[in-house]
N, C-alpha and C positions, 0 to 999 in steps of 0.2 A: 578382373571383375567382370560378371555378366555383363551385356550392354544394357539391359532392361531396367538394373540395376541403376547403373550410371544414370540413366533417363530419370529415374525415379527421384534417384539424390539429387539430380539438378532442379526437378521439379519442386520438391520440399523446400530445396534453398532460396527459391525464387520466390516459393510462397511464404516464408519466414521472412526475407527480406523485404517482401511490400507489407506484411503486416506489421512488421517495426518500423517503417516508414508512414506506414498510417496511423499507429501511435504517436510516433513526434508529431506529426501535422496537425492533427487533432487536439495536442496538448498545445502546439504553437496559437492555434486558432482559437483555444481557451484563454489564452494570454488575453490574446488581442480583444477578444469579445467582452471579457470581464473589465478589462481596462479601460472601456469605451462606453462611458455610461448609456449612451442610446441603446445599446445590444446587449448591456448587463442583466437583464431581468430573464433572457432568453436563453443566456448562457450559465445562468446559476440555477434556472430549470434543467439545464441538459447535466449538470455536472454530477447527479446520483447514475444517470444513466451511462455516463460515459465511464464511471468505474465498475459497473457493472459488463458492460462489453469488454473493457481492458481485462477482467478477471477472466471472461469465458476465451479470449484471444489467449489469454496466457495458459488458461487449462488447455486450450486445443494444442501444445506445443511440448507439453509436458510427456515425457517419454517415459514408456514402461509403466502405467499405473499398476500398483499393488494394494494390500490391503493396508499396507504402512503409510502409504502416501495418502489413502483415502481418509485414515484415521487423521494424518497429520492436516488435511483440509479442514475436518469437521471439529476436532480440538481447537485450533486455531480461530476459526471462525467463531465459536461457541464461547471459548474463552476471551476474547476480545469484545464480543457484544454483552457476555455476560458479567466482564469485570466494568464495561462502562455503565450497565444498568446499575452496579452495587456503586459504583462510583458517582454517578449523578444522583442517586436517592440518600446514601450514605454522605456524601462529603468528604468521607475519610482516604480514597486511595490517591485522587489528584488533586483535591481541594475543590471549591465552591463555583461550577459550572453548569451549564443548560443549553441543551441542543436548538439552534433555531428552525424555520421550516426548508432552508435549501436543500438540505441531503434527504428529503424525502419521507417516505413512509418510516414511521416510527413503532417500536415495541417498548413498551414501558418507559416512554420517553427519550430512547435512543433510537436512531434512525437505524434499518436494517443494514445498509450500506456502510456501516462504520463496522462491521464483522467482517464484511469482503475487504475493507480497507486493510485492517489489521493481518489478512491473509496475504494480499499483494504486498507489502511490505515485507512481512518477516520471509516470504520465500522468495522473492527478487533479490534480498538484501542477504538473504542465507545461500543464494545460489553464488553469487559474487564473491563472499568469504571461504566458501567451500572450497575453493581453488587454490587458497593461501597455505603454506607450509609453516602451518601451528597447528597445537594439539587443539582436540576438539572442545575442550573448555574454554581457551583462550579463541579461537575462532567464535564460540559462540557470545561469549562478553564482546567481542570486537564487533559483531554484527548488532547487537541491541546497541551498543552506545552510536553505531550509525543510524539506529532507529531515531534515538533520543536526539540527535544531531538533525536531523531531517526535520523533526517535530518542531525544533526551534526555529525554523522558519517556515513551519505550517501555521503556527499558532497566529502570527499577526494578520495573514490571508484568512485563514478562517473565522476569525472574528469581525473583520471586516466585510466578509462577505454573507455575514449569518450564517455561516456553518454551526457555531456554537460562540459562546460568551462565556467571561468569568465575572466573577463577584468582585464589585469595584473596580471592573476593567483592568486586574491585573493578573498575570499567570505566574501561580505562586512556585516554589521550588520545587513544591512536593508534586507538582504533576510531573517533570521531567524524571525524579527518582521515580515514580510510579510506573512511569513508559518503560526505566530502564530495567526495575524488577519485573513487569509482565513481559517485556521483549526478550529478557535473557532467558526465562523460562520455557518459551516459543522456542529460542534458538538452542536450547538445550534438545529439546524433543525434535527438531529437525537434523542437527549434527549426529544424532545416536539414532535416529531411527533410520531401516535400512530400505530407501529408497532411493531411485534416481537424482542426482544432485545436478542436472543437465536439462536448460531450457534456452535457445537460443534468441527466444523475444526477450527475456526476463531483465538482461541489463539494458536494452532500449527501453522498455517500459518505467524500468527504475532512474534511468535518465531523463527521460520526459519527464516525468513526475518532479525529478531534483530541479530541471531546467525551469519548469513551470511554477513552483512555489520559490525560487531564488528569486525570478524576474517579478513576480506578482508583490512577493515580500519587501521589494525595493520602491514600489512605485505606489501601494497601498498609504 
């Protein structure tokens, strides 16, 4: 292998390792900052910024951009945001809920970063499941189930920190069924669209989010 290629590969490895470490550290800092009442308002304010930065870093390490990936990116963001807008106003898909002010700028009562979060979770979990030795249908369903499982731990954190809130302070079963349906549609597109399913940062970002919500859900 050419020496310059080896050098570039080593530099790239160091770069994504630094990025992965940065994501883990920022999420751990978020746990501490949100858990401590004195700093909580500042970290609540920073939550949408953290999501945007995480998405940008994730996209920087996506390999081989093509039309299929751009379509998946736009489709997932648009479907995630759009289905939430329908859900908030109709109360049919997920149940009766509203968004608080923590997640920032809203479009039709839904924070813009919700679409970003749908993409982050779908993409990261899709990458994790893509390496499994199952059929595309099974992999897409498993990925959707993983998204619902994570949402189970997201809910108490989201409610406590004013991300969103439910009517009667109860998360309905319909919410998880709705998540499963929407997530499975997205994951079907993920497995069948022809784009690269490799990103060295994805598993670290997903791990950071899992740790973030697992720890906070146990203390709120």
